[in-house]
C-alpha positions in Angstrom: 140.2 155.7 73.2 137.1 155.3 75.1 137.3 159.2 75.9 138.4 160.6 72.5 136.3 157.6 70.4 134.3 160.6 68.7 137.2 162.8 67.9 139.0 160.0 66.4 136.0 159.0 64.2 135.7 162.7 63.1 139.3 162.8 62.4 139.5 159.4 60.4 136.1 160.9 58.0 137.4 164.0 57.4 141.3 162.6 56.8 139.2 160.0 54.3 137.1 162.5 52.2 140.4 164.7 51.8 142.3 161.8 50.2 139.4 161.5 48.4 139.4 164.8 46.9 143.2 164.2 46.4 143.1 161.2 44.7 139.8 162.6 42.3 142.4 165.7 41.2 145.0 163.3 40.2 142.4 160.6 38.6 140.5 163.1 36.6 142.6 163.8 33.9 140.6 161.8 31.2 137.5 163.7 32.5 139.0 166.5 29.7 138.2 164.8 26.9 134.7 162.8 28.4 133.0 166.1 30.4 135.3 168.9 28.6 136.9 169.9 32.0 139.7 168.5 33.8 138.6 168.8 37.3 134.8 167.9 36.8 134.9 165.0 39.3 136.9 166.9 42.1 134.0 169.7 41.6 131.1 167.9 41.8 132.5 165.5 44.7 133.4 169.0 46.3 129.7 169.8 46.0 128.4 166.6 47.3 131.0 167.1 49.9 129.0 170.1 51.0 125.8 169.1 50.6 127.1 166.0 53.0 128.4 168.2 55.9 124.7 169.3 55.9 123.4 165.9 56.3 126.0 165.1 59.0 124.9 168.4 61.1 121.1 167.9 60.6 121.8 163.6 61.5 124.1 164.9 64.5 121.7 167.9 65.4 118.3 166.0 65.0 117.0 163.0 68.1 117.9 160.2 66.3 115.0 159.1 68.4 112.7 161.2 65.5 115.2 159.2 62.9 114.4 155.9 64.0 110.7 156.6 65.3 109.9 157.6 61.5 111.6 154.7 59.7 108.7 153.7 57.9 108.6 157.0 55.9 112.3 157.0 54.7 111.3 152.7 54.0 108.0 153.5 51.6 110.5 156.3 50.0 113.1 153.9 49.4 110.7 151.0 47.9 108.9 153.9 45.8 112.2 155.1 44.5 113.5 151.7 43.7 110.4 150.9 42.1 111.1 154.1 39.9 114.4 152.8 38.7 112.7 150.0 36.4 110.4 153.1 35.0 111.7 155.3 32.1 112.5 158.2 31.4 113.0 158.5 35.2 114.8 155.1 36.3 118.2 155.1 34.4 119.7 151.7 32.9 123.6 151.9 32.6 126.0 149.2 32.2 122.9 146.4 32.5 121.8 147.8 35.6 118.7 149.5 36.8 120.1 151.3 39.7 119.5 155.3 39.4 116.9 157.7 38.9 116.8 161.0 37.1 115.9 163.9 39.6 117.0 166.8 36.4 119.4 168.4 38.2 121.5 165.2 39.2 120.8 161.2 39.6 120.6 159.6 42.6 120.9 155.9 43.5 117.9 154.6 45.7 119.9 151.6 47.4 121.9 154.1 49.2 119.3 155.6 51.2 117.7 151.8 51.4 120.8 151.4 53.7 120.0 154.1 56.3 116.2 152.7 56.2 117.4 149.2 57.2 119.7 149.7 59.6 116.7 152.8 61.4 114.0 149.7 61.2 116.3 147.3 62.9 117.3 150.0 65.5 113.2 150.5 65.8 112.4 146.5 65.5 114.8 145.4 68.2 114.4 148.2 70.8 110.7 147.0 70.9 109.7 145.5 74.4 108.0 142.6 75.3 109.9 140.8 72.2 111.5 137.4 72.8 114.8 138.4 69.9 116.5 134.9 70.9 113.1 133.1 69.2 112.8 132.2 65.5 109.9 134.7 64.6 110.8 137.9 66.8 114.5 137.4 66.3 114.5 136.6 62.6 111.1 136.0 60.5 109.5 139.3 61.0 112.6 141.6 60.8 113.8 139.8 57.9 110.7 139.9 55.9 110.5 143.0 56.2 114.1 143.9 54.8 113.6 141.3 52.3 111.2 143.7 50.3 113.8 146.2 50.1 116.5 143.3 49.4 114.4 142.0 46.3 113.6 145.4 44.5 117.5 146.0 44.9 118.3 142.2 43.6 115.8 142.9 40.6 118.0 145.7 39.6 121.0 143.3 39.1 123.1 144.9 42.5 124.1 141.9 44.5 126.4 144.0 46.4 124.1 146.2 48.0 121.8 143.3 48.7 124.6 141.8 50.1 125.8 144.6 52.2 122.0 145.0 53.7 122.2 141.1 54.5 125.4 141.1 56.5 124.4 144.7 58.3 121.0 142.9 59.4 123.6 139.7 60.6 125.7 141.6 62.5 123.1 143.6 64.5 120.8 140.1 64.9 124.1 139.0 66.7 124.4 142.1 68.7 120.6 141.7 69.5 120.7 138.5 71.3 119.8 136.5 68.4 120.5 133.0 68.7 124.0 131.5 67.2 122.0 128.5 66.0 119.7 130.4 63.4 122.5 132.8 62.6 124.7 130.4 61.3 121.7 128.7 59.3 121.2 132.5 58.0 124.6 133.0 57.2 125.2 129.9 55.2 121.6 130.5 53.3 122.6 133.9 52.8 125.8 133.1 51.2 124.4 130.0 49.2 122.1 132.8 47.6 124.7 135.2 46.5 126.6 132.5 44.7 123.5 131.4 43.3 122.9 134.6 41.9 126.4 135.4 40.6 126.5 131.9 38.6 122.7 132.9 37.6 124.0 135.7 35.8 126.9 135.2 32.8 128.4 138.1 33.4 128.6 138.0 37.1 129.5 134.0 36.6 132.5 135.3 34.6 133.9 137.7 37.4 133.7 134.3 39.3 135.6 132.2 37.2 138.3 135.4 36.8 138.6 135.7 40.6 139.6 131.7 40.3 142.2 132.2 37.6 142.7 136.4 37.1 145.7 135.6 34.9 143.5 133.6 32.1 140.5 136.3 32.4 142.8 140.0 32.3 142.1 140.4 28.9 138.5 140.0 29.7 136.3 139.8 33.3 139.5 139.8 35.2 140.8 143.0 33.6 140.2 145.5 36.2 141.3 143.4 39.0 144.2 142.5 37.1 145.2 145.9 36.5 144.9 147.2 40.0 147.5 144.7 40.8 149.7 145.9 38.1 148.7 149.2 40.3 149.6 148.4 43.5 152.8 146.4 42.6 154.1 149.7 40.3 153.6 151.8 43.3 155.7 149.6 45.9 156.4 151.2 49.5 156.3 155.3 48.9 154.1 155.2 45.3 155.3 156.7 42.1 154.4 160.2 42.9 151.5 162.0 43.2 150.0 162.4 39.7 152.2 160.0 38.5 149.9 156.9 37.9 150.2 155.4 34.4 147.0 152.8 35.1 144.7 155.8 35.0 145.3 156.4 31.2 142.5 154.6 30.9 144.4 151.2 31.6 142.0 150.7 34.9 138.4 151.2 33.9 136.7 153.3 36.7 140.0 154.1 38.3 137.9 157.4 40.0 134.8 154.8 41.6 135.0 151.7 42.3 138.9 151.1 41.6 140.1 154.1 43.5 142.3 152.3 46.0 144.5 151.1 43.7 145.5 154.5 42.5 146.5 155.3 46.0 148.2 152.6 45.9 150.2 153.5 42.8 150.9 157.0 43.2 151.4 157.0 47.1 152.8 153.2 47.6 151.9 151.2 50.5 152.3 153.8 53.2 148.9 155.6 52.3 147.0 152.3 51.7 148.0 150.9 55.0 147.3 154.4 56.6 143.8 154.0 54.4 142.8 150.9 56.1 144.0 152.0 59.5 141.3 154.5 59.1 138.8 152.2 58.8 140.1 150.5 61.7 139.7 153.2 63.6 135.8 154.4 62.2 135.0 150.3 63.4 136.1 150.5 66.5 135.3 154.0 67.4 131.9 153.5 66.4 131.6 150.7 68.3 132.9 152.4 71.9 130.1 155.2 70.7 127.1 152.6 70.3 128.4 150.9 73.3 128.2 154.6 75.1 124.5 154.6 74.2 121.8 156.1 76.4 119.5 153.1 75.5 119.3 150.0 73.5 117.8 151.9 70.2 121.0 153.9 70.0 123.2 151.0 70.8 121.5 149.2 67.8 121.2 152.1 65.6 125.0 153.2 65.9 126.4 149.5 65.6 124.5 149.0 62.4 125.6 152.3 61.0 129.0 151.6 61.4 128.9 148.0 60.0 127.0 149.6 56.9 130.2 151.5 56.6 133.0 149.1 57.5 131.4 146.5 55.5 131.3 148.4 52.6 135.3 149.4 53.0 136.4 145.7 53.1 134.4 144.9 50.2 135.9 147.3 47.9 139.7 146.6 49.7 138.7 143.0 49.2 137.3 143.4 45.6 140.4 145.8 44.5 143.3 143.3 46.2 141.5 140.2 44.4 140.9 138.8 47.7 137.2 138.8 46.5 135.2 138.6 43.2 135.0 141.5 41.4 131.9 143.6 42.6 131.4 147.1 41.8 130.8 149.2 45.3 132.7 152.5 46.1 135.2 153.0 48.7 133.4 155.1 51.6 134.3 158.7 51.7 137.1 158.1 48.8 135.1 157.1 45.8 133.6 159.6 43.2 129.9 159.5 43.9 127.7 162.0 45.5 124.9 159.0 46.8 127.4 157.2 49.0 129.0 160.3 50.1 126.2 161.9 51.7 124.3 158.6 52.9 128.0 157.2 54.7 128.5 161.2 56.1 124.9 160.8 57.2 125.1 157.5 59.2 128.6 159.3 60.8 126.0 162.0 61.7 123.9 159.3 63.8 127.0 158.3 65.6 127.6 161.9 66.5 124.1 162.3 67.6 124.0 158.9 69.8 127.8 160.2 71.4 125.9 163.4 72.4 123.2 161.5 74.3 125.7 159.1 75.5 126.1 158.1 79.1 129.1 159.2 81.1 132.3 157.2 80.3 132.6 156.0 84.1 129.4 153.9 83.3 130.4 152.3 80.2 133.2 151.4 82.0 131.4 149.6 84.4 131.4 145.7 82.6 128.1 145.1 84.7 126.5 147.7 81.9 127.7 146.3 78.7 127.3 142.9 79.3 123.2 142.8 78.6 124.5 144.5 75.0 127.4 142.3 74.1 126.7 138.6 75.2 123.7 137.4 72.6 121.8 134.7 74.3 122.3 131.5 72.5 
């Protein structure tokens, strides 16, 4: 697997993108009423996929050291766009959240760009020479203070999910970079407490937490999506009802083409397809970690691990939400859910992994445990 990690990575991503187009073709039946074209969603997604292929090609060709060197430019652009989310008519408020900017021809979600900016910054920071990443200041306070700028702007949009996603990725990178386990434990506890407090402070989020604890009682209110998702999984069984035969997509399950597309896979294609989807994300994580471990320098290792952690954590949250293992939080399933911003950014991060692989060390060197030890044995 070490020798073929990049091939497994690309095949898994391509398979998930193809599955996404198939499911959007199947679940977009109601698009005729809302957009005048039954194939509206799949056409738009195909266009974004073409743009995403350009993004993955650009990231794979341009030296990843260039992207890391100019992290501050992308960081500043992300901050400006996040601020514009609150300024109409550029900023758009949808479903109580100010997460989008109107670019004229299309809309864009700046928090997606902030994800890339955050991992580029972390790769730059933890490749600095002379810093003691086991110390409180260099290992925690300074990098988290910078990330807090983006995270604060995102959480003001009422977007707890992407805030937690950036924070969770930062914790993974801190662990890899050699941060103290004592401070990591404290940080994780504080972050979890902050997420719970933020959820309880908003009535809608509080209702979702209560629905998570008792989904049947709230099945007609805050727990409607997750309850209908469970019905979809149950209806699909082992082999599914057949492609295009879903009943929940007929407006019983809200956002069946975006955040809750995973239950549609289960209903139409069954447990076999959902298990294969989970396995594909597992392959992406394992392949990404192997590519990162094969990086030519510490900067590439941190960047690669940050990118694959960001994608995998997002997939875990989406699958956990749609299977009622986590409280409801709108977050797309990477490479499959409808949406251009997330698809393009995820493909760009895959391109970074391809770039890291192209500049990686020879296989016989990465198999030497003495070369891996400095990377994967954090100091305590």
